[in-house]
ZAMARGU-4260 file (C-alpha; in steps of 0.2 Angstrom, whole numbers, plus 5000, padded with zeros to 4 digits):
<rodrens>
0) 4814/5210/4906 | 4808/5193/4912 | 4798/5180/4903 | 4787/5168/4913 | 4777/5154/4906
5) 4762/5156/4917 | 4754/5139/4911 | 4764/5126/4902 | 4757/5123/4884 | 4758/5104/4881
10) 4761/5098/4864 | 4757/5080/4860 | 4765/5071/4845 | 4753/5063/4833 | 4754/5044/4835
15) 4757/5041/4816 | 4760/5051/4800 | 4748/5049/4785 | 4754/5034/4776 | 4749/5041/4759
20) 4761/5055/4760 | 4779/5054/4754 | 4794/5058/4764 | 4796/5075/4754 | 4778/5079/4757
25) 4781/5076/4776 | 4793/5091/4775 | 4782/5106/4778 | 4784/5122/4789 | 4792/5121/4806
30) 4785/5132/4819 | 4795/5148/4821 | 4795/5154/4839 | 4792/5171/4844 | 4806/5184/4844
35) 4808/5193/4860 | 4810/5212/4860 | 4823/5219/4872 | 4823/5236/4880 | 4837/5247/4885
40) 4834/5242/4904 | 4842/5227/4911 | 4834/5211/4903 | 4827/5199/4915 | 4824/5181/4910
45) 4815/5167/4918 | 4823/5150/4919 | 4826/5137/4931 | 4844/5143/4932 | 4843/5146/4950
50) 4856/5134/4957 | 4849/5124/4971 | 4833/5133/4974 | 4822/5125/4961 | 4819/5107/4966
55) 4802/5100/4964 | 4804/5092/4981 | 4813/5100/4995 | 4820/5094/5011 | 4813/5098/5028
60) 4808/5116/5030 | 4811/5124/5047 | 4802/5139/5053 | 4813/5154/5055 | 4813/5166/5070
65) 4799/5178/5067 | 4798/5196/5070 | 4784/5207/5074 | 4775/5212/5058 | 4783/5228/5052
70) 4770/5240/5044 | 4772/5254/5032 | 4769/5266/5046 | 4787/5261/5052 | 4794/5270/5037
75) 4787/5287/5042 | 4802/5299/5046 | 4815/5288/5038 | 4827/5292/5025 | 4827/5284/5008
80) 4844/5278/5003 | 4840/5267/4988 | 4826/5264/4977 | 4824/5254/4960 | 4810/5248/4950
85) 4813/5232/4940 | 4803/5230/4925 | 4796/5212/4924 | 4786/5203/4911 | 4775/5187/4911
90) 4764/5179/4899 | 4746/5175/4900 | 4736/5164/4888 | 4722/5171/4878 | 4710/5160/4868
95) 4704/5164/4850 | 4698/5157/4834 | 4705/5155/4816 | 4692/5153/4803 | 4692/5146/4786
100) 4677/5149/4774 | 4675/5145/4756 | 4660/5154/4747 | 4655/5156/4728 | 4660/5173/4722
105) 4650/5171/4706 | 4632/5163/4704 | 4638/5152/4690 | 4651/5144/4701 | 4666/5150/4690
110) 4673/5160/4704 | 4676/5156/4722 | 4682/5166/4737 | 4692/5159/4751 | 4691/5169/4767
115) 4704/5166/4781 | 4701/5176/4797 | 4707/5178/4815 | 4697/5186/4830 | 4712/5190/4841
120) 4719/5207/4843 | 4736/5211/4834 | 4743/5214/4817 | 4741/5197/4808 | 4749/5192/4792
125) 4745/5177/4781 | 4761/5168/4775 | 4755/5157/4760 | 4760/5149/4744 | 4753/5136/4732
130) 4756/5119/4725 | 4753/5116/4707 | 4746/5099/4700 | 4762/5093/4692 | 4772/5096/4708
135) 4778/5080/4716 | 4785/5087/4732 | 4778/5098/4746 | 4788/5114/4741 | 4778/5130/4739
140) 4777/5141/4724 | 4771/5159/4723 | 4753/5161/4718 | 4750/5170/4701 | 4749/5189/4703
145) 4730/5190/4698 | 4727/5179/4713 | 4736/5189/4726 | 4726/5201/4737 | 4731/5220/4737
150) 4745/5223/4749 | 4754/5206/4746 | 4773/5206/4745 | 4784/5191/4739 | 4795/5181/4751
155) 4810/5174/4741 | 4803/5164/4726 | 4791/5152/4735 | 4778/5162/4745 | 4769/5179/4748
160) 4764/5187/4764 | 4747/5196/4764 | 4742/5207/4779 | 4724/5203/4786 | 4712/5218/4787
165) 4700/5222/4800 | 4683/5216/4794 | 4669/5229/4793 | 4655/5217/4794 | 4658/5212/4812
170) 4647/5218/4826 | 4652/5231/4839 | 4664/5225/4852 | 4670/5210/4842 | 4687/5209/4832
175) 4690/5200/4816 | 4704/5201/4804 | 4702/5194/4787 | 4710/5191/4770 | 4700/5186/4754
180) 4708/5175/4740 | 4699/5173/4724 | 4700/5157/4714 | 4695/5151/4697 | 4686/5135/4696
185) 4697/5129/4682 | 4714/5134/4691 | 4729/5123/4689 | 4733/5125/4707 | 4732/5109/4717
190) 4733/5116/4735 | 4735/5132/4745 | 4746/5131/4760 | 4747/5144/4773 | 4751/5149/4791
195) 4747/5164/4801 | 4760/5176/4809 | 4757/5189/4822 | 4768/5204/4816 | 4772/5211/4833
200) 4779/5196/4842 | 4784/5186/4826 | 4774/5171/4832 | 4769/5158/4819 | 4752/5149/4821
205) 4748/5133/4813 | 4735/5119/4816 | 4742/5105/4827 | 4759/5110/4823 | 4757/5109/4804
210) 4754/5120/4789 | 4736/5123/4784 | 4734/5115/4767 | 4718/5118/4757 | 4718/5104/4743
215) 4709/5108/4727 | 4716/5092/4718 | 4700/5082/4719 | 4690/5096/4710 | 4703/5096/4696
220) 4701/5077/4694 | 4682/5078/4694 | 4676/5080/4676 | 4658/5085/4681 | 4652/5102/4677
225) 4653/5117/4689 | 4641/5115/4703 | 4641/5096/4704 | 4650/5086/4718 | 4667/5093/4720
230) 4681/5089/4733 | 4687/5106/4740 | 4695/5101/4757 | 4707/5107/4769 | 4719/5098/4781
235) 4735/5102/4790 | 4751/5099/4780 | 4760/5083/4785 | 4771/5090/4798 | 4776/5083/4815
240) 4772/5093/4830 | 4785/5107/4833 | 4787/5109/4852 | 4791/5127/4852 | 4773/5131/4845
245) 4764/5145/4853 | 4748/5137/4846 | 4738/5124/4855 | 4723/5118/4845 | 4709/5108/4854
250) 4710/5089/4851 | 4729/5090/4847 | 4730/5071/4850 | 4719/5067/4836 | 4724/5058/4820
255) 4737/5068/4810 | 4726/5071/4794 | 4710/5081/4796 | 4698/5089/4783 | 4688/5104/4786
260) 4670/5104/4784 | 4669/5086/4780 | 4666/5070/4790 | 4669/5052/4787 | 4669/5046/4769
265) 4662/5063/4764 | 4680/5069/4765 | 4683/5064/4747 | 4667/5072/4739 | 4655/5085/4744
270) 4646/5100/4736 | 4656/5115/4733 | 4642/5125/4741 | 4654/5131/4753 | 4660/5128/4771
275) 4665/5136/4786 | 4676/5130/4800 | 4684/5137/4816 | 4699/5132/4826 | 4703/5136/4844
280) 4720/5143/4846 | 4730/5149/4862 | 4740/5164/4861 | 4753/5170/4874 | 4752/5188/4877
285) 4765/5198/4887 | 4759/5207/4902 | 4771/5220/4910 | 4774/5221/4929 | 4786/5229/4940
290) 4795/5226/4957 | 4800/5241/4967 | 4813/5239/4980 | 4816/5254/4992 | 4829/5254/5006
295) 4826/5266/5021 | 4837/5271/5036 | 4827/5270/5053 | 4837/5279/5066 | 4823/5275/5079
300) 4824/5256/5076 | 4843/5257/5072 | 4839/5246/5057 | 4838/5246/5038 | 4820/5244/5031
305) 4818/5236/5014 | 4801/5237/5006 | 4796/5226/4992 | 4781/5232/4981 | 4775/5223/4966
310) 4759/5222/4955 | 4761/5204/4950 | 4745/5195/4954 | 4744/5179/4965 | 4757/5173/4977
315) 4775/5180/4976 | 4789/5172/4986 | 4805/5182/4989 | 4819/5169/4990 | 4833/5179/4998
320) 4849/5181/5008 | 4861/5194/5013 | 4879/5198/5011 | 4891/5207/5023 | 4904/5212/5010
325) 4906/5214/4991 | 4909/5196/4988 | 4890/5194/4987 | 4891/5178/4997 | 4873/5172/5002
330) 4870/5171/5021 | 4855/5170/5032 | 4853/5186/5042 | 4851/5184/5061 | 4834/5183/5068
335) 4820/5189/5069 | 4814/5187/5051 | 4799/5194/5043 | 4782/5184/5046 | 4779/5169/5035
340) 4798/5166/5032 | 4804/5149/5031 | 4823/5143/5030 | 4828/5134/5014 | 4842/5121/5017
345) 4851/5133/5029 | 4856/5143/5014 | 4842/5155/5010 | 4826/5162/5017 | 4809/5162/5008
350) 4796/5175/5013 | 4779/5176/5006 | 4774/5194/5002 | 4757/5200/5009 | 4743/5204/4997
355) 4739/5223/4996 | 4724/5230/5003 | 4717/5235/4986 | 4720/5217/4980 | 4732/5222/4966
360) 4749/5214/4969 | 4758/5211/4985 | 4771/5219/4997 | 4783/5216/5011 | 4794/5225/5023
365) 4810/5217/5030 | 4821/5224/5044 | 4839/5221/5043 | 4855/5225/5053 | 4864/5241/5048
370) 4881/5231/5046 | 4874/5221/5031 | 4881/5226/5015 | 4868/5220/5002 | 4852/5209/5000
375) 4852/5196/4986 | 4835/5189/4980 | 4825/5180/4966 | 4807/5179/4965 | 4797/5163/4965
380) 4779/5163/4957 | 4776/5145/4957 | 4785/5128/4956 | 4790/5131/4938 | 4792/5150/4937
385) 4806/5160/4944 | 4812/5178/4940 | 4830/5182/4940 | 4842/5195/4932 | 4848/5187/4916
390) 4854/5171/4925 | 4861/5181/4941 | 4852/5186/4957 | 4844/5203/4960 | 4856/5213/4971
395) 4851/5228/4982 | 4865/5238/4990 | 4862/5243/5008 | 4877/5254/5010 | 4880/5270/5003
400) 4896/5265/4994 | 4899/5248/4986 | 4914/5244/4976 | 4911/5234/4960 | 4921/5221/4952
405) 4923/5220/4933 | 4923/5203/4926 | 4937/5201/4912 | 4942/5187/4901 | 4960/5180/4898
410) 4960/5189/4881 | 4957/5205/4890 | 4971/5202/4902 | 4983/5198/4888 | 4977/5214/4878
415) 4978/5225/4893 | 4995/5220/4900 | 5007/5228/4887 | 4998/5245/4888 | 4998/5245/4907
420) 5017/5241/4908 | 5021/5254/4894 | 5012/5267/4904 | 5022/5263/4919 | 5007/5259/4929
425) 5004/5244/4940 | 4985/5242/4938 | 4975/5230/4949 | 4964/5218/4940 | 4949/5210/4948
430) 4942/5193/4941 | 4927/5183/4944 | 4926/5171/4959 | 4925/5153/4955 | 4917/5147/4971
435) 4902/5159/4968 | 4889/5153/4981 | 4875/5163/4973 | 4859/5154/4971 | 4861/5157/4952
440) 4877/5156/4942 | 4879/5167/4927 | 4882/5154/4912 | 4891/5167/4902 | 4905/5169/4914
445) 4921/5168/4903 | 4934/5164/4916 | 4932/5159/4934 | 4947/5164/4945 | 4948/5168/4964
450) 4942/5185/4969 | 4957/5195/4973 | 4967/5209/4965 | 4984/5205/4957 | 4996/5216/4947
455) 5000/5215/4929 | 5016/5204/4933 | 5005/5192/4942 | 4992/5191/4928 | 5006/5188/4915
460) 5012/5174/4926 | 4994/5166/4924 | 4994/5169/4906 | 5011/5160/4904 | 5003/5145/4912
465) 4994/5142/4896 | 5011/5138/4887 | 5012/5122/4898 | 4994/5117/4892 | 5000/5119/4874
470) 5014/5106/4878 | 5002/5094/4885 | 4991/5096/4870 | 5005/5091/4859 | 5008/5076/4870
475) 4990/5071/4868 | 4991/5073/4849 | 5007/5061/4849 | 4997/5049/4859 | 4982/5050/4846
480) 4995/5047/4832 | 5001/5031/4842 | 4983/5025/4844 | 4980/5028/4825 | 4995/5017/4821
485) 4987/5003/4830 | 4972/5003/4819 | 4978/4988/4809 | 4980/4978/4825 | 4969/4964/4830
490) 4958/4963/4845 | 4973/4959/4857 | 4979/4977/4856 | 4962/4984/4861 | 4967/4985/4879
495) 4983/4995/4874 | 4972/5007/4864 | 4961/5009/4879 | 4976/5013/4890 | 4982/5026/4878
500) 4964/5034/4878 | 4964/5034/4897 | 4981/5043/4896 | 4975/5056/4884 | 4960/5059/4895
505) 4972/5062/4910 | 4983/5074/4900 | 4968/5083/4894 | 4961/5085/4911 | 4978/5091/4917
510) 4979/5104/4903 | 4961/5110/4907 | 4965/5111/4926 | 4979/5122/4923 | 4970/5133/4911
515) 4955/5135/4922 | 4964/5134/4939 | 4953/5142/4952 | 4968/5147/4963 | 4984/5150/4953
520) 4999/5154/4964 | 5006/5171/4959 | 5024/5176/4964 | 5029/5194/4961 | 5044/5194/4950
525) 5051/5208/4939 | 5045/5205/4921 | 5053/5214/4906 | 5043/5223/4893 | 5050/5212/4880
530) 5043/5197/4889 | 5026/5205/4891 | 5026/5208/4872 | 5028/5190/4867 | 5014/5184/4856
535) 5000/5176/4867 | 4997/5157/4865 | 4981/5152/4856 | 4975/5134/4858 | 4964/5128/4844
540) 4962/5110/4847 | 4944/5109/4839 | 4938/5102/4855 | 4934/5117/4866 | 4937/5119/4884
545) 4926/5104/4890 | 4912/5115/4897 | 4903/5118/4881 | 4884/5116/4879 | 4878/5116/4861
550) 4861/5122/4855 | 4856/5117/4837 | 4849/5134/4831 | 4837/5127/4818 | 4826/5113/4812
555) 4821/5106/4795 | 4809/5120/4791 | 4818/5135/4797 | 4822/5141/4779 | 4804/5143/4775
560) 4802/5161/4782 | 4817/5167/4772 | 4822/5177/4787 | 4829/5164/4799 | 4845/5174/4803
565) 4835/5189/4808 | 4823/5179/4818 | 4836/5168/4827 | 4846/5184/4831 | 4832/5190/4842
570) 4834/5175/4853 | 4853/5178/4856 | 4851/5185/4874 | 4838/5172/4879 | 4849/5158/4873
575) 4864/5165/4883 | 4853/5167/4898 | 4848/5149/4897 | 4867/5144/4898 | 4872/5139/4880
580) 4890/5142/4875 | 4889/5136/4857 | 4876/5139/4843 | 4876/5127/4828 | 4869/5136/4813
585) 4862/5128/4796 | 4873/5127/4780 | 4876/5145/4774 | 4879/5142/4755 | 4868/5142/4740
590) 4860/5125/4738 | 4849/5115/4727 | 4839/5110/4742 | 4832/5125/4752 | 4838/5117/4768
595) 4856/5119/4762 | 4863/5101/4762 | 4865/5101/4743 | 4878/5115/4741 | 4882/5122/4724
600) 4892/5138/4724 | 4902/5138/4741 | 4906/5156/4740 | 4888/5162/4738 | 4881/5164/4755
605) 4864/5171/4751 | 4853/5156/4755 | 4835/5153/4760 | 4840/5157/4778 | 4845/5175/4774
610) 4859/5185/4766 | 4878/5185/4769 | 4876/5202/4778 | 4862/5195/4789 | 4873/5180/4793
615) 4888/5191/4798 | 4876/5201/4809 | 4869/5186/4817 | 4886/5179/4822 | 4891/5196/4829
620) 4876/5196/4840 | 4879/5179/4847 | 4898/5184/4850 | 4892/5199/4860 | 4882/5188/4872
625) 4897/5176/4874 | 4891/5162/4863 | 4902/5154/4850 | 4895/5149/4833 | 4897/5133/4822
630) 4895/5133/4803 | 4887/5118/4795 | 4901/5113/4783 | 4895/5101/4769 | 4911/5094/4762
635) 4907/5077/4756 | 4897/5082/4740 | 4893/5097/4729 | 4880/5100/4716 | 4886/5104/4698
640) 4882/5119/4688 | 4883/5112/4670 | 4881/5095/4661 | 4896/5087/4652 | 4895/5081/4634
645) 4886/5065/4640 | 4872/5075/4649 | 4879/5072/4666 | 4879/5085/4679 | 4897/5085/4684
650) 4905/5102/4679 | 4905/5115/4693 | 4904/5134/4692 | 4906/5149/4703 | 4923/5153/4711
655) 4927/5135/4713 | 4925/5130/4695 | 4930/5111/4696 | 4928/5099/4682 | 4925/5080/4684
660) 4942/5076/4691 | 4935/5083/4708 | 4922/5069/4708 | 4927/5051/4714 | 4928/5038/4701
665) 4917/5025/4709 | 4902/5037/4711 | 4890/5027/4699 | 4879/5042/4694 | 4891/5056/4690
670) 4905/5049/4679 | 4919/5056/4690 | 4938/5055/4684 | 4945/5056/4701 | 4952/5043/4713
675) 4941/5030/4721 | 4931/5036/4736 | 4939/5035/4754 | 4922/5032/4762 | 4903/5029/4758
680) 4894/5037/4743 | 4881/5049/4745 | 4870/5046/4730 | 4860/5062/4728 | 4875/5073/4722
685) 4892/5071/4716 | 4904/5065/4729 | 4920/5075/4730 | 4937/5067/4729 | 4947/5074/4743
690) 4963/5065/4738 | 4965/5079/4725 | 4977/5092/4730 | 4968/5106/4721 | 4952/5101/4730
695) 4960/5101/4747 | 4968/5117/4744 | 4952/5125/4739 | 4942/5119/4753 | 4955/5124/4766
700) 4955/5142/4758 | 4936/5142/4759 | 4935/5137/4777 | 4948/5150/4781 | 4938/5163/4772
705) 4922/5158/4782 | 4932/5160/4798 | 4937/5178/4793 | 4922/5184/4783 | 4908/5177/4793
710) 4917/5175/4810 | 4913/5156/4813 | 4921/5148/4828 | 4921/5131/4822 | 4912/5118/4812
715) 4898/5104/4812 | 4904/5093/4798 | 4890/5084/4788 | 4891/5066/4782 | 4909/5062/4787
720) 4906/5044/4783 | 4909/5049/4765 | 4928/5053/4766 | 4943/5049/4776 | 4945/5057/4793
725) 4963/5062/4789 | 4957/5075/4777 | 4947/5082/4791 | 4963/5084/4801 | 4970/5093/4786
730) 4955/5105/4785 | 4955/5108/4804 | 4973/5112/4806 | 4971/5125/4792 | 4955/5133/4799
735) 4960/5131/4817 | 4942/5130/4824 | 4938/5132/4843 | 4926/5117/4842 | 4922/5104/4828
740) 4910/5089/4828 | 4907/5077/4814 | 4891/5068/4809 | 4896/5049/4808 | 4879/5041/4807
745) 4877/5022/4803 | 4866/5008/4810 | 4868/5000/4827 | 4869/4981/4829 | 4853/4971/4829
750) 4849/4952/4829 | 4832/4947/4823 | 4826/4964/4825 | 4831/4966/4843 | 4845/4978/4847
755) 4861/4970/4854 | 4867/4974/4871 | 4885/4975/4865 | 4887/4990/4854 | 4906/4990/4854
760) 4907/4988/4836 | 4896/5003/4832 | 4905/5015/4844 | 4922/5008/4838 | 4918/5014/4820
765) 4915/5032/4827 | 4931/5032/4837 | 4940/5025/4822 | 4935/5041/4813 | 4940/5052/4827
770) 4957/5043/4828 | 4959/5047/4809 | 4957/5065/4813 | 4971/5064/4826 | 4958/5069/4839
775) 4956/5086/4832 | 4937/5084/4831 | 4923/5076/4841 | 4908/5066/4834 | 4890/5065/4838
780) 4887/5050/4850 | 4875/5041/4839 | 4878/5025/4849 | 4871/5033/4865 | 4856/5040/4856
785) 4852/5023/4849 | 4854/5014/4866 | 4843/5027/4874 | 4829/5024/4862 | 4828/5006/4866
790) 4831/5007/4884 | 4818/5020/4887 | 4805/5014/4874 | 4805/4996/4880 | 4809/4999/4899
795) 4826/4991/4897 | 4837/5003/4907 | 4850/4989/4910 | 4856/4993/4893 | 4864/5009/4899
800) 4878/5000/4907 | 4891/4990/4896 | 4900/4974/4901 | 4913/4984/4911 | 4900/4995/4920
805) 4903/5010/4909 | 4892/5020/4898 | 4889/5010/4883 | 4891/5024/4870 | 4906/5034/4864
810) 4905/5044/4880 | 4910/5028/4889 | 4926/5026/4879 | 4931/5044/4874 | 4920/5056/4883
815) 4930/5072/4878 | 4926/5068/4860 | 4908/5063/4862 | 4894/5075/4858 | 4879/5068/4865
820) 4861/5072/4859 | 4844/5065/4858 | 4837/5074/4843 | 4841/5084/4828 | 4834/5091/4811
825) 4836/5074/4803 | 4830/5062/4817 | 4816/5074/4823 | 4808/5089/4816 | 4797/5086/4801
830) 4809/5072/4794 | 4807/5061/4809 | 4820/5048/4802 | 4823/5042/4820 | 4812/5051/4832
835) 4816/5050/4851 | 4802/5040/4860 | 4788/5053/4863 | 4785/5059/4880 | 4803/5053/4886
840) 4813/5067/4880 | 4816/5074/4897 | 4823/5057/4903 | 4836/5059/4888 | 4841/5077/4893
845) 4842/5072/4911 | 4855/5059/4905 | 4865/5069/4893 | 4865/5085/4903 | 4872/5077/4919
850) 4884/5065/4911 | 4902/5068/4903 | 4903/5072/4885 | 4897/5088/4877 | 4878/5089/4877
855) 4868/5096/4862 | 4850/5102/4864 | 4838/5103/4849 | 4830/5119/4844 | 4812/5112/4845
860) 4815/5106/4863 | 4822/5122/4870 | 4808/5133/4863 | 4795/5122/4870 | 4786/5117/4886
865) 4802/5108/4891 | 4812/5124/4892 | 4811/5126/4911 | 4816/5108/4914 | 4831/5109/4902
870) 4836/5126/4909 | 4837/5119/4926 | 4848/5104/4921 | 4859/5116/4911 | 4860/5127/4927
875) 4865/5112/4938 | 4879/5107/4925 | 4886/5124/4926 | 4884/5126/4944 | 4893/5110/4948
880) 4906/5112/4934 | 4901/5095/4926 | 4912/5094/4910 | 4916/5082/4896 | 4929/5073/4906
885) 4919/5071/4922 | 4920/5055/4931 | 4905/5043/4932 | 4900/5029/4943 | 4885/5019/4938
890) 4876/5014/4954 | 4861/5005/4946 | 4856/4998/4929 | 4841/4987/4930 | 4825/4984/4920
895) 4815/5000/4925 | 4829/5011/4932 | 4846/5018/4929 | 4856/5028/4941 | 4873/5036/4942
900) 4884/5048/4951 | 4895/5061/4942 | 4910/5069/4950 | 4903/5065/4967 | 4893/5081/4965
905) 4877/5075/4956 | 4867/5059/4956 | 4854/5056/4943 | 4841/5042/4940 | 4830/5040/4925
910) 4816/5027/4923 | 4800/5023/4932 | 4808/5012/4945 | 4812/5018/4963 | 4830/5025/4967
915) 4837/5035/4981 | 4856/5039/4982 | 4864/5029/4996 | 4867/5038/5013 | 4885/5040/5017
920) 4898/5054/5020 | 4889/5064/5007 | 4871/5071/5010 | 4861/5071/4994 | 4847/5084/4991
925) 4834/5084/4977 | 4839/5097/4964 | 4827/5094/4949 | 4813/5082/4946 | 4801/5077/4932
930) 4792/5063/4924 | 4803/5047/4927 | 4819/5057/4931 | 4826/5065/4946 | 4843/5074/4950
935) 4851/5076/4967 | 4866/5087/4972 | 4878/5084/4986 | 4876/5096/5000
</rodrens>
């Protein structure tokens, strides 16, 4: 089914946080976006993954040849040869109210009743918890049992959920769902925290992106008798706007702290005589639609008649073309064309369907020549909303018999070959075309090869090519070792190191070219069964194929629901249709902190995100849709189970029951008896001594166990500044990940508070760490993020080119190891340690999704009003095969504009300044555009 955002919901980040709240108090609930239910029919998704069709500005449009308007009368006496009804789904926005009321339950004021209501249709659940007076942080606790309304059930150990019931006091025709919570006036509870959840869709509703927090603290501090001035108040918990929110409250740009039922100075004290407040919310509801396509044979006209009929309201444009064989290559049919048809870039037609006579939906009738094999189309509803078939085009066969091609991967070829040969059969194998001209490219394609049939011997020849890439990779590793040996050299060897890096890039590109070759040359030669049965070669370099696009599958608040694995699993097909190839999951282990970054028992995978079995099922779901999964491995530190004789927490339990020898000796807080640390100390937990043989052995076995038991494909490595990269090499060679990336985060260079233009020292530290791993892992390009911050925030786009005219981050020196990003759970979300300049996020994504390196998209951004724009950029990256080693030519880097050309296929500009690609042998056509950014593609 398709999902359309009918009107974008804008989310404005509050300008400042409440200065009275601590960092821990800023960590409240993240918005958990709705889960999407899939049916057994083909699932349609809406995205801007439609290749070259979805530009905000288009080139000159020429009127097509127009036929006499066909009518439904022309279909009388014709034979129906094909008919299919495609289920479609869009969303509409419905406004409702959430109410909060506090009333006395007893006349003497000893009991109070809090009533929370919602007047929108649906099954509503209150997800809530309490904070006690002696709690210093913002973590929730479960309310006492006597306070829980009937029907409540616990969520882990920190919250309860209570279904709202339909109120019997409302007038006829109105809907109101309520829950009543009784309070004692002398309670030890300081605050009640809650969010609303709609059970059917799984959507979470907050106020301005934050938890509701009803504070009782002032009343507890007031020593006056019951009934005198007291300070019951309510305000949203301190929580930055989560962009995937399905809630838009009025006045969302107001100050971040707000009380309910109070004004001005009266916020601190007012009579407990009760109050009532309402909040406007917008809920997106799904609306079902259909598109019926019917093909008829007209002997009288000697034509095929294709009828489109839909109940979608408003204008519906069919963006279409035809194909004359099974290759599904888009072509423009010969004239005449249906009335209202326009030619789009000489590659497709656009026909506006006519409104039906009854006013419900629209329809159209196309006449086509009989020799046409099929019709391909997508639907355009408006400039931002397209309907397609899970990232591919709708296809309507126009002939009675159409052969189909079955896409296969290299693994399937390898697994198939021995059986075919043993059975004495020479089976033909059809593989996907690499030059697919369709207006939409399926991002889940595993392998792109020429569309031709070849025998098992020929396929085996292709598989054998992989062995050469393995030799090239060994050569690359030797070069990395060479460059590591130069680490102690002075600056004069910098040029030599750069030359080695360039050689590495060339070799890696050559290996990738061979492995992904679009036109391998197959020569039929006899192949013995023994040769076919030789073990297949596996390449586990930790750096992937080069075409990866990463999605961070969580934020700082994702643990709050206790069911994150289940909720994220519902989004697997959607994330695949958006074009992601890798998903980064949160830390899976038991942890002192609910977010998972203070691990305790490494073999206990029951966490706040869900159970080990739920984790296994989640990974399996993403594998089924072609997405690989990274586990977040926290290897630098570990929390102890027991105290030593001095009362220091440095004795570990569980399966890895280490003693204080596993802790570095120079950790000042935990009295370790190991060797000195090989990196920086993390002061919140014991720092592990990776120089100990028993520690490394245990960690390698644990990573191998995770690969086998959970199914992880690779790792995101936390706080790698804390230990030597050579240990990482040891761990990666043991666990053989498909992809691995380390978090090496330290400060950029500043002079008198101003960022230096030259950030070579900063990116060199990151590259030094990558070198220490022998290039087996990439690293997050913190340098690029920092430079983008200043360049965009201060309109200093000249910063995006270094002294040699290259990108100034790690991506400019070692692009195949640079994982570019603009936000993550630490920098953004509710922590906000280093938030990207608000309102400029799409400029950042226009940069990283068009440039070399491996781009990573933050969860909060992809499930927000940015989704359509990000999806379009991902589609362009896939369509033009931009990869981590793509070449870049910076064409402009001035005060208010930056521009570059990538692989001579894409041009991009960011910034408010004017830029158009120079005219020349290539013609540049607009492909995507938004606020202060624009992308062109070479036609």
